C-alpha positions in Angstrom: -28.1 25.5 23.3 -24.5 25.6 24.6 -21.7 23.4 26.0 -18.4 23.1 27.2 -17.5 20.1 25.2 -19.5 19.1 21.8 -18.7 15.6 20.6 -19.5 14.6 17.1 -20.2 10.5 16.8 -20.7 8.0 19.9 -18.3 5.6 19.6 -16.5 3.6 22.0 -14.0 6.2 21.7 -15.9 8.9 22.3 -17.7 7.9 24.7 -14.1 7.2 26.6 -12.8 11.3 26.1 -16.2 12.0 27.0 -16.2 9.9 30.5 -12.9 11.8 31.1 -13.4 15.2 30.1 -17.5 15.0 32.4 -14.5 14.0 35.5 -12.9 17.0 35.1 -15.7 19.2 35.7 -16.7 20.6 32.1 -20.4 20.3 30.4 -20.5 17.7 27.4 -22.6 16.7 25.0 -22.6 14.0 22.1 -24.2 13.9 18.8 -24.9 10.6 17.4 -26.6 9.6 14.5 -27.7 6.3 15.3 -30.4 5.5 18.0 -28.0 3.4 19.3 -24.4 4.6 20.7 -21.3 2.4 20.2 -20.8 2.7 17.3 -19.4 -0.3 15.9 -19.5 -2.4 19.2 -22.8 -3.1 19.9 -25.0 -5.5 20.2 -28.3 -6.1 18.5 -31.3 -8.2 17.3 -30.3 -9.5 13.6 -32.5 -12.3 13.8 -36.0 -12.6 15.4 -34.6 -14.0 19.2 -31.1 -14.2 18.4 -28.7 -11.0 19.4 -24.6 -10.9 18.3 -22.3 -8.2 18.9 -22.6 -6.6 14.7 -19.7 -5.0 13.8 -16.9 -6.1 16.7 -17.0 -9.0 18.3 -13.8 -10.1 20.7 -11.8 -8.4 23.0 -8.5 -8.5 24.2 -7.7 -4.9 23.3 -9.5 -2.9 25.8 -6.8 -0.8 27.7 -7.1 -2.2 31.6 -6.3 2.1 32.6 -9.7 2.5 30.4 -12.1 -0.2 32.8 -10.7 0.8 35.6 -10.8 4.2 35.5 -14.6 4.6 34.1 -15.6 2.0 36.1 -16.6 -0.5 33.8 -17.5 -3.9 35.8 -19.5 -1.9 38.4 -21.2 -0.5 35.1 -22.1 -4.1 34.2 -19.1 -5.7 32.2 -18.4 -8.4 32.6 -15.8 -10.5 30.2 -15.1 -14.3 30.6 -11.4 -15.5 28.8 -11.7 -17.9 25.9 -10.5 -21.6 27.0 -8.7 -22.2 23.9 -7.6 -19.1 21.5 -7.5 -20.2 18.0 -8.3 -22.8 16.1 -8.0 -24.1 12.6 -9.6 -26.8 10.9 -6.8 -28.1 8.0 -6.9 -29.8 5.4 -5.5 -33.5 6.0 -9.2 -33.6 8.3 -6.3 -32.4 11.8 -7.2 -29.6 13.4 -4.6 -27.7 15.7 -5.3 -25.8 18.5 -4.1 -22.8 21.0 -4.9 -22.7 24.2 -2.9 -21.2 27.3 -0.7 -23.6 28.5 -1.4 -26.1 25.6 0.2 -24.5 23.0 4.0 -25.7 22.5 2.8 -29.5 22.8 0.3 -29.4 19.9 2.7 -27.5 17.8 5.3 -30.4 19.5 3.0 -33.1 16.8 3.8 -30.6 13.4 7.3 -29.6 14.5 9.4 -30.7 17.7 12.2 -27.7 16.1 9.1 -24.8 16.1 7.8 -26.3 19.8 11.3 -25.2 20.8 11.6 -21.8 19.8 7.9 -21.2 20.5 9.4 -19.1 24.2 11.9 -17.1 22.8 9.5 -15.9 20.3 7.0 -15.2 22.2 9.4 -13.9 24.8 11.0 -11.5 22.0 7.7 -10.2 21.2 6.1 -10.1 24.4 9.0 -7.4 24.8 8.4 -5.4 21.9 4.7 -5.5 23.3 5.6 -4.0 26.6 6.8 -0.7 25.0 4.1 -0.4 23.0 1.4 -0.6 25.1 2.9 2.3 27.3 3.7 4.0 23.9 -0.1 3.5 23.1 -1.8 6.1 25.9 0.5 8.4 25.4 -0.3 11.0 22.5 2.8 10.6 20.1 5.8 13.6 19.6 3.8 16.1 17.4 5.8 17.4 14.2 5.1 21.8 14.8 6.1 25.1 13.2 4.2 27.6 16.7 7.6 28.3 18.1 10.8 27.0 20.2 8.3 26.5 23.9 5.9 23.8 21.3 8.6 22.6 19.2 10.2 21.6 23.3 7.5 20.1 24.1 7.4 18.2 21.4 11.1 17.3 21.5 10.8 16.4 25.5 7.7 13.8 24.1 10.0 12.5 21.3 12.2 12.2 23.9 10.4 10.4 25.9 9.4 7.8 23.6 12.8 7.1 22.5 13.4 6.1 26.1 11.1 3.6 26.5 11.8 2.2 23.1 15.5 2.8 24.4 15.3 0.4 27.4 14.9 -2.8 25.2 18.4 -4.4 24.2 20.0 -4.9 20.9 18.2 -8.0 19.3 15.1 -5.7 20.8 15.9 -2.8 18.6 16.5 -4.8 15.8 12.8 -7.2 16.1 11.3 -3.6 16.3 12.4 -2.7 13.0 11.7 -5.7 11.2 8.4 -5.7 12.7 7.5 -1.8 11.6 9.1 -2.6 8.2 9.0 -6.3 6.8 6.6 -8.4 6.3 4.5 -11.0 8.6 5.2 -13.7 6.4 9.5 -13.0 6.7 9.2 -12.7 10.7 7.2 -16.2 10.9 9.3 -17.8 8.1 12.4 -17.0 9.7 11.0 -18.9 13.3 9.8 -21.4 11.8 8.7 -23.8 9.8 5.3 -25.6 9.9 2.1 -24.8 8.9 -0.2 -24.4 11.3 1.6 -22.2 13.5 2.7 -19.8 11.6 -1.1 -19.5 10.2 -2.3 -19.6 13.5 0.4 -16.4 14.3 -0.3 -15.2 10.6 -4.3 -15.0 10.5 -3.4 -11.6 12.5 -1.8 -9.3 10.8 -4.7 -9.8 7.9 -7.5 -9.0 10.2 -8.3 -4.9 9.3 -5.6 -5.2 6.4 -6.4 -5.9 3.1 -2.9 -7.2 1.5 -1.2 -10.4 2.1 1.2 -12.2 4.7 3.9 -11.3 2.4 3.2 -7.5 2.5 5.8 -5.0 4.0 4.4 -3.5 6.7 2.3 -7.0 7.7 4.1 -7.3 10.3 3.1 -4.9 12.5 -0.9 -5.1 11.7 0.2 -8.5 13.3 2.0 -7.0 16.7 -0.4 -4.4 16.6 -3.3 -7.2 17.4 -0.9 -8.4 20.5 -1.3 -5.7 22.5 -3.9 -7.1 24.2 -4.7 -8.6 27.8 -8.6 -9.7 29.4 -9.0 -10.4 33.1 -4.8 -9.8 34.2 -3.9 -12.1 31.1 -1.6 -10.5 28.0 -2.0 -11.8 24.8 -5.6 -13.8 25.7 -9.0 -13.0 24.2 -12.4 -12.7 25.5 -16.2 -12.1 25.1 -18.0 -9.6 26.8 -21.2 -11.2 28.7 -23.8 -9.8 26.2 -21.7 -8.9 23.5 -19.2 -6.1 22.2 -22.3 -4.0 23.0 -22.1 -4.5 26.9 -18.6 -2.9 26.2 -20.1 0.8 24.6 -23.0 0.6 27.1 -21.2 0.5 30.3 -19.3 3.2 29.3 -22.9 5.3 28.1 -23.8 4.3 32.2 -20.7 5.8 33.4 -21.5 9.7 30.8 -24.4 9.7 32.2 -23.5 8.9 35.1 -21.0 11.8 35.1 -23.4 14.3 33.5 -22.5 13.7 30.4 -25.4 14.7 27.8 -26.3 11.3 25.2 -28.1 12.4 22.2 -28.9 9.7 19.6 -30.6 9.7 16.3 -29.0 13.4 16.4 -26.3 13.1 13.4 -24.6 16.2 12.1 -24.7 17.9 9.1 -21.8 20.4 8.6 -19.3 22.3 11.8 -19.2 25.5 12.2 -16.4 27.5 12.0 -15.9 30.9 12.9 -12.8 33.2 12.3 -11.0 30.1 12.1 -12.1 28.4 15.1 -14.5 25.4 15.6 -17.8 26.9 17.8 -20.4 24.3 17.2 -22.0 22.1 14.6 -25.5 21.5 13.1 -27.2 18.3 13.6 -28.9 17.1 10.3 -32.2 18.4 11.9 -31.6 21.9 12.0 -30.8 22.9 15.5 -27.4 24.4 16.3 -25.5 23.9 18.8 -22.3 25.6 20.4 -19.3 24.6 21.9 -16.1 26.1 23.5 -14.6 22.3 21.6 -15.7 19.9 19.3 -14.1 16.9 19.0 -15.2 14.0 16.8 -15.0 10.2 16.5 -14.8 9.7 13.3 -13.0 8.1 10.1 -10.7 11.8 9.7 -12.0 11.1 5.6 -15.8 11.9 7.1 -14.6 14.5 9.1 -13.1 16.4 6.5 -14.6 15.9 3.5 -18.1 16.3 4.6 -18.6 18.5 8.3 -15.3 20.7 7.2 -15.5 23.4 4.5 -12.4 22.7 2.9 -12.1 26.8 3.0 -10.5 26.3 5.8 -8.6 23.8 5.3 -3.9 23.8 3.8 -4.2 22.6 0.2 -1.8 20.1 1.4 -3.7 18.6 4.6 -7.3 18.0 1.9 -4.5 16.0 -0.4 -2.9 14.6 2.5 -6.7 13.6 4.3 -7.7 12.8 0.6 -5.4 10.0 -0.1 -5.5 8.6 3.6 -6.1 5.2 2.6 -9.5 2.7 4.2 -10.4 -0.3 3.2 -8.9 -3.4 5.8 -11.2 -5.8 2.6 -13.7 -7.6 5.3 -17.3 -9.0 4.9 -19.1 -9.2 8.0 -21.6 -12.5 8.6 -23.9 -13.0 11.9 -25.6 -16.3 11.5 -28.4 -17.8 13.7 -27.7 -21.8 14.7 -30.4 -24.4 15.3 -27.3 -26.6 16.8 -23.6 -26.4 17.2 -20.9 -26.8 14.0 -19.7 -30.0 14.1 -16.0 -30.3 12.8 -14.1 -33.7 11.0 -11.4 -32.9 13.3 -13.3 -32.3 16.3 -16.3 -33.7 16.2 -17.8 -33.0 19.6 -18.4 -30.5 21.9 -14.7 -29.3 22.7 -12.8 -26.6 24.1 -11.9 -25.5 20.6 -16.1 -23.9 20.2 -15.2 -21.1 22.5 -12.1 -20.1 20.3 -11.4 -17.9 16.9 -11.9 -20.6 15.0 -9.6 -20.0 11.7 -10.6 -21.4 8.6 -6.4 -20.4 6.6 -4.3 -23.4 7.3 -1.0 -21.3 6.0 0.3 -18.6 5.1 0.2 -19.2 1.5 -3.4 -20.2 1.3 -3.9 -16.9 2.9 -1.3 -15.0 -0.3 -3.8 -16.8 -2.6 -6.7 -15.1 -1.2 -5.3 -11.7 -1.3 -4.4 -12.4 -4.9 -7.7 -13.7 -5.8 -9.7 -10.8 -4.0 -8.3 -7.8 -6.5 -8.8 -9.8 -9.4 -12.7 -11.8 -8.5 -13.4 -9.2 -5.9 -12.9 -11.6 -3.3 -11.2 -15.2 -3.0 -12.8 -17.8 -3.9 -10.7 -19.6 -1.0 -11.4 -17.3 1.8 -10.4 -16.4 5.0 -13.1 -17.3 7.5 -12.9 -16.6 12.0 -15.9 -18.0 13.5 -16.9 -17.2 16.7 -19.3 -19.1 18.8 -19.9 -16.6 21.5 -23.4 -18.4 22.8 -21.2 -21.2 24.1 -20.7 -18.7 27.2 -23.0 -16.2 26.9 -26.8 -17.7 27.2 -28.6 -14.6 26.7 -28.0 -14.4 23.1 -30.2 -16.7 21.7 -32.7 -19.3 22.8 -32.4 -22.1 24.9 -30.8 -24.9 22.5 -29.5 -22.3 19.5 -26.9 -20.5 18.9 -25.1 -17.5 17.2 -22.4 -16.9 15.2 -20.4 -13.8 14.3 -18.5 -15.1 10.8 -15.5 -12.4 9.7 -14.3 -12.8 6.2 -11.4 -11.3 5.1 -10.2 -10.3 1.5 -13.0 -9.1 0.2 -12.0 -6.1 -2.1 -13.4 -2.5 -0.4 -14.4 -1.9 -3.9 -15.9 -4.2 -6.4 -13.9 -4.9 -10.8 -15.9 -3.7 -13.2 -17.9 -1.6 -11.0 -19.7 -3.8 -9.6 -22.4 -3.4 -6.6 -21.3 -5.1 -3.6 -25.5 -4.4 -2.8 -25.8 -7.1 -6.1 -23.4 -9.0 -4.9 -23.8 -9.8 -1.1 -25.8 -12.8 -1.1 -23.3 -14.5 -3.1 -21.0 -14.2 -1.2 -21.6 -15.1 1.8 -23.0 -17.9 -0.2 -19.2 -19.3 -0.3 -18.4 -18.0 3.0 -21.3 -20.6 4.7 -20.7 -22.8 2.4 -16.2 -22.6 3.2 -17.4 -23.4 6.7 -19.6 -26.0 5.6 -16.7 -28.2 4.3 -14.9 -29.0 7.1 -18.1 -28.5 9.7 -20.4 -30.9 7.7 -24.1 -29.6 8.4 -23.4 -26.5 9.3 -25.1 -24.2 6.2 -28.3 -26.9 6.9 -28.4 -25.0 10.5 -28.1 -22.1 9.5 -31.8 -20.3 10.3 -31.0 -16.7 9.8 -28.1 -14.6 8.2 -27.1 -11.2 8.7 -24.4 -10.1 5.9 -22.9 -6.5 6.6 -20.6 -5.6 3.3 -17.5 -4.0 3.4 -19.8 -0.5 1.5 -22.4 -1.9 4.9 -20.4 -1.5 7.0 -18.9 2.3 5.3 -23.2 2.8 5.7 -24.3 2.2 8.5 -21.0 2.9 11.6 -19.0 5.1 8.9 -16.0 3.2 8.3 -15.1 3.7 5.1 -14.0 1.5 2.3 -15.5 -1.2 5.2 -12.2 -0.6 6.9 -12.2 -1.8 10.8 -9.4 0.1 11.9 -10.7 3.3 10.3 -7.9 3.6 8.2 -4.7 1.9 7.1 -2.3 1.0 9.8 0.9 1.1 7.5 4.0 3.1 8.4 3.3 6.3 6.8 -0.1 6.0 8.6 1.4 5.5 12.2 1.8 7.4 15.5 3.1 10.9 15.0 1.5 10.3 11.2 -2.2 9.0 12.1 -3.9 10.8 10.4 -1.2 13.1 9.2 2.0 14.0 10.4 2.2 17.5 11.8 -1.4 16.6 13.7 -0.6 13.9 15.2 -1.4 14.6 18.2 -5.7 14.6 18.5 -5.5 18.5 16.8 -6.4 19.5 14.0 -6.0 22.9 11.9 -8.7 24.5 12.9 -8.2 25.4 16.8 -11.1 24.1 18.8 -11.6 20.5 16.7 -9.9 17.2 17.4 -9.8 14.2 16.3 -10.2 11.0 19.6 -11.4 7.7 17.2 -9.5 5.4 15.7 -7.6 7.7 13.0 -5.5 8.9 15.4 -2.7 7.8 17.0 -2.7 4.5 18.4 -5.3 3.0 15.5 -8.0 0.5 15.5 -9.8 -1.8 17.9 -11.3 -1.6 20.6 -9.4 0.1 22.6 -10.4 3.1 24.1 -7.1 4.1 23.7 -7.3 7.4 21.8 -10.1 8.5 23.5 -7.7 8.4 26.6 -5.4 10.0 25.1 -7.3 12.4 23.3 -8.9 13.4 26.7 -5.5 14.7 28.7 -5.0 17.0 25.5 -8.4 18.5 25.0 -8.4 18.9 29.1 -5.2 20.5 29.1 -5.5 22.8 26.1 -8.2 24.1 28.4 -6.3 24.5 31.4 -3.7 26.4 29.2 -6.4 28.7 27.4 -5.0 27.4 24.2 -8.2 26.3 22.8 
């Protein structure tokens, strides 16, 4: 068969990109290896009668422009804001709760000085986040070698990016330098003195980042997680009713309405390249699908190391892709519960159960967890974030029952000493359950069933290489124009007619839709100008 545009993978960015290109009048076909679209943003039954967001699990970074352009609410998407942002059980039996309009008073319980500094911290961070929100929806300037016309276009793009950063005052520019170069720990230690607020803010710096909060560059990871908004409220997080799969099902409904042919159970075996140009793909079943343009929603390593004959790629590019770093130190669990957990700090139900419940009371705790994971394979005092979406969405569990997501940080992508995650993951999972149980006695006894996804499982099931939820580390050498490789940061690849649209491109990971949005603009422009 033949189509204008062929997509490999139907993750959320692929669906976004396909929807835009179909709206522009192109015939679009998507090939998805799994039986369900959505990539890592899916809702599935993991225990009889219990459904949950199996991998990605919470909403904030999804671009409002994407929501509006794809009319996702009309296609069934509903997002509920959390009543509270984060809840941290503390070692002394106390608890720390952040929530809109309540955080400053909570901080004052631990430090009046920190409470006074918090508004200025938020103002300065938001000023930078505003600029980066704008940059997130534009293709980055690209290093090119194709004549003065291409170079001139990229120069204009670079000037535009510089102008947006130039709107910041000198303090803001200095903050940008700090946030891109420093560790989150150093950044937060400058601002605050009390552990709970630093832990609540610093947790974002190690989400999907196999590093200490004192690792240089982790401050940017913190910043990456504050870009978002929910229902017009900036910096907030929320729950998609029906789980994260509700997002991608709404995207798929938009695609189908616009004429996209989505095929599931249709993995791709190889990319077809003729005369240095991508012209289609061969499916796992042996079917050939030809196209004017091929778009990959895969991790760059999977695309270039498994589907593309290296003879079609420059030697340095092959080397750079081999060095592209993936591995976010994540173990993911879904648990079916007979009842809600009762935390020692707050034993009765309340807003804290709608929050991200973070077991990591200090930056020092997080630092030790990383060091321990590097030598042991996982931290023996692990970092666990728990969400209980069934408190706001009763469609996920039987009446009176609940589901929880456990997002466990600082587990080694590859275990030391040649050990296998298939053999050790239940042992690690037992520790994660016991860690929650220490703060919420009876939690372990309430677990009716569980699904454990090690880094290896996340790679096998969802294509997250090394379990990397970001499709590549968010470090300075893998951001903006250098994501995934300098010279190909504009969604184009060394092969004509082959593009990328996944989280391995700018602006990176999270359920944002931004890479798909940006790639669609580049592809549509190339097709109009007959550059393909």
